[in-house]
C-alpha positions, -999 to +999 in steps of 0.1 A: -484+249+567-468+236+535-490+243+504-483+231+469-499+251+440-504+231+408-509+251+377-503+251+339-490+287+337-474+313+359-465+350+352-440+361+340-428+328+325-459+317+306-492+334+304-524+330+283-548+348+307-556+357+343-547+323+357-510+331+353-514+363+373-533+346+401-507+319+404-480+345+406-498+369+429-515+347+455-485+327+469-465+358+481-496+370+499-500+336+515-463+335+525-468+368+543-495+350+564-472+322+574-477+297+546-448+278+530-459+278+493-443+262+463-457+262+427-455+231+405-455+240+368-447+222+335-412+227+321-422+245+289-392+261+271-400+295+284-402+282+319-368+264+316-352+295+301-365+318+329-359+294+359-332+302+384-322+268+399-319+270+437-319+234+449-316+197+441-327+180+409-347+148+414-348+121+387-383+108+383-380+082+356-407+077+330-438+096+342-470+083+327-451+071+296-440+106+288-403+098+288-375+105+312-384+134+336-368+154+364-381+176+391-362+209+393-362+232+424-359+268+415-375+303+416-386+332+395-385+365+415-400+357+449-419+326+438-405+292+448-411+268+419-410+231+413-407+224+376-415+191+359-388+188+333-402+163+308-389+172+274-411+147+255-442+163+270-433+200+271-404+209+249-424+220+219-433+251+199-466+268+200-484+276+233-488+256+265-520+239+253-518+239+215-493+237+186-483+264+161-514+254+141-537+263+170-549+228+176-547+212+210-519+188+215-534+153+211-516+141+243-527+169+266-543+143+288-508+128+294-490+162+296-513+174+324-520+140+339-482+137+345-482+171+363-510+158+386-493+125+392-461+142+402-480+165+426-495+135+444-461+118+445-446+149+462-471+144+490-466+107+493-444+087+516-417+079+491-385+100+488-374+104+524-372+139+539-380+160+509-404+190+511-438+175+514-471+195+512-498+194+538-523+207+512-524+207+474-542+236+457-549+229+421-560+254+395-584+247+366-588+215+346-551+209+341-547+201+378-581+183+381-567+148+385-546+157+415-574+148+440-581+116+421-545+105+425-545+116+461-576+095+468-556+064+459-527+071+483-523+048+513-519+063+548-516+100+553-530+121+525-528+158+519-559+180+519-570+191+484-585+223+470-596+228+434-601+264+421-623+269+391-611+299+371-634+292+342-659+264+342-662+265+304-628+248+300-631+213+315-604+191+300-626+164+285-610+134+268-620+100+255-624+074+282-599+053+262-570+074+276-577+062+311-549+035+310-524+061+299-531+079+332-527+047+353-561+052+370-583+022+377-614+017+356-635+016+388-630+054+390-647+058+356-681+064+371-706+092+374-694+093+411-658+100+399-642+107+366-670+101+341-686+131+324-712+124+297-694+092+287-660+108+286-632+114+311-634+148+327-603+163+344-622+192+360-651+169+369-625+148+388-613+178+407-648+189+417-657+153+428-626+143+448-614+177+463-620+184+499-630+220+490-638+239+458-632+275+453-640+298+424-628+333+418-658+355+428-688+351+450-713+358+422-696+332+399-699+306+427-737+311+426-739+313+389-721+280+382-748+262+401-774+272+374-782+257+340-770+289+323-735+288+336-730+253+349-718+237+316-733+203+327-717+203+361-744+224+379-759+193+396-725+183+411-718+218+422-753+221+438-746+189+457-713+204+469-726+238+478-714+236+514-679+230+501-679+256+474-665+290+482-664+322+461-632+342+469-626+373+448-592+374+431-568+401+439-542+418+417-504+423+421-504+459+433-466+461+428-467+451+391-499+472+386-490+505+403-494+539+385-470+555+409-441+533+399-451+517+366-420+517+342-443+514+312-459+548+316-447+581+302-459+599+334-466+584+368-494+595+391-514+587+422-549+590+435-543+624+451-535+641+418-540+617+389-552+639+360-520+655+347-504+620+346-534+604+329-534+633+304-498+627+294-503+590+291-535+596+270-516+616+245-489+590+243-515+563+238-532+582+211-499+585+193-491+548+197-524+538+181-525+565+155-555+582+170-562+619+168-542+636+196-572+651+214-570+653+252-607+661+255-621+632+235-633+604+258-609+575+251-623+540+256-601+508+255-605+471+252-578+448+265-591+413+260-594+381+241-617+390+212-642+362+218-680+360+221-678+351+258-663+385+264-693+402+247-672+421+223-695+414+193-719+436+213-694+465+213-690+462+175-727+468+172-729+495+200-696+513+191-712+538+169-727+553+200-692+562+211-681+576+178-712+598+172-704+614+206-668+622+197-652+594+216-623+572+205-617+534+208-584+515+211-584+477+211-557+453+221-564+416+216-569+386+193-594+358+191-623+349+169-618+359+133-653+374+129-648+397+159-613+406+148-626+415+114-654+436+129-630+458+148-607+460+118-636+472+097-645+498+123-609+511+123-609+513+085-642+532+086-632+556+114-595+563+109-580+583+137-610+574+159-607+536+161-575+516+162-567+479+167-536+460+177-538+422+175-521+399+200-510+408+235-484+433+246-479+437+283-462+471+283-488+485+260-516+471+282-501+491+311-500+523+290-536+517+279-548+513+315-531+546+324-540+566+293-576+556+288-606+573+303-627+541+304-623+503+298-651+483+283-658+448+295-693+437+283-688+400+291-715+374+288-697+355+316-667+366+336-657+344+365-637+372+381-619+394+356-587+413+364-587+441+338-615+460+356-594+459+388-564+472+369-586+499+354-598+509+389-563+511+402-552+533+373-583+556+374-598+542+342-635+537+347-648+502+340-680+498+318-691+463+327-720+439+325-733+427+358-720+392+359-694+372+379-665+391+394-675+422+375-706+425+396-685+420+428-658+446+420-675+475+403-701+498+420-725+513+395-728+550+390-765+551+397-780+583+411-781+567+445-744+557+445-732+590+431-752+608+458-736+586+485-701+588+469-698+551+463-697+547+425-666+534+408-679+524+373-708+519+350-727+486+351-755+473+328-776+442+331-790+430+298-769+410+274-775+430+243-761+458+222-788+483+233-780+479+270-743+484+263-750+515+241-770+529+270-741+523+294-716+539+270-739+570+267-740+572+305-702+570+307-698+598+282-723+620+300-704+614+333-671+621+315-683+656+305-695+663+341-660+669+354-667+672+392-685+638+392-660+622+369-630+634+389-645+622+421-652+588+406-617+585+393-602+592+427-626+569+444-618+541+420-581+545+426-586+541+464-603+507+461-581+479+476-579+449+453-546+436+467-542+399+475-543+405+513-580+400+519-583+371+495-552+354+510-567+356+545-598+338+533-577+311+517-556+306+549-588+302+569-601+276+543-567+257+544-567+255+581-602+242+582-592+211+562-554+206+564-543+173+579-511+182+597-485+156+604 
């Protein structure tokens, strides 16, 4: 079966979050199960620089008024890519969605509408004997118009799947942009593109797709509620039979403590502690923390935003510090939260340290050198950092929501007695609940037999893409319209 992924980012060429890791990690696992997968991405400068051309170049003309465009066939590593080279749309500074000033590009509707239009064109009858997908799998709002364009195609149409990585980001634009997208006004309806009087890219994907997936079973249930549905809960309730929660996997070759080139010492689940100790000392040195192998070292590797619950950690963090623990933070985001961590670092020098931005090698060292990783999210569709933590023997401290609930087994008395626990989980969305979880983690850390058993158990968990890919293949086969 030929499957076309449509996404706005892909690791290692362009990454702002977990979406890029999924788009890089899932296709190889699908390929091992017999799927022929290509990934369509925009031709940002970093993509063009990192692309290895492997095939023909197709001239597309003026796509949605975005200037002359080409379709390039290439690869990065083992991923087969199709790149939409449209310089007027993508050859810009800043990030994939916003300019250097941090503001969204005003023509984002055209930039990602063009990507969707080309995806549908690839599956259409024009173009002779080119590679043509049986199924198009779109990711997040940037691919949301693909099923809408497909619904307008005459004759044979590909099956469509839309995956929601985070329902909070929906791609909502003024209805006045509809002519730019060359979609008929009859589609601007509550049973179609319309969302609260505006045009909704993600709404389109949820309405027109054959199937909808999201990135964990718990999140699939949560987004059908008022609390997590962001105004789309009614549509998702109506489509419950077509909505599937499939837990993400991780790339177990990129994230592998036995071979990771970013570590000062490598280790495995059989004997992890000497390696973790060496990486801990290196991490303390990198962050300017006191070199103390016995101090519990907690880390945060995250966007510093309220959705991640990190304001709660600023309030609850004194619990760690009064118990002799340390905290290292890597991330950037909301200024108030950044300033809160900066203030803590100034008040507790040698005990708290912060690095703003994202640093992939440093993130690997943090996962290896830390004792615990804190993820107190208000909402977390899946989350990958807790899975990386488990693989590296770094115990996750998480709130029971979304994929965190599906991937971490709480160290309750019952689970410890039955040797199942892999982390510490709390329920309530407040600083007191987080402080209680941090206290429990420190108590476990000082009970070495329990802690060592939990570390080894965490490292033996299997979060590779194999299980997830098998579920996707079954879903594809249930809806694909073969030639």
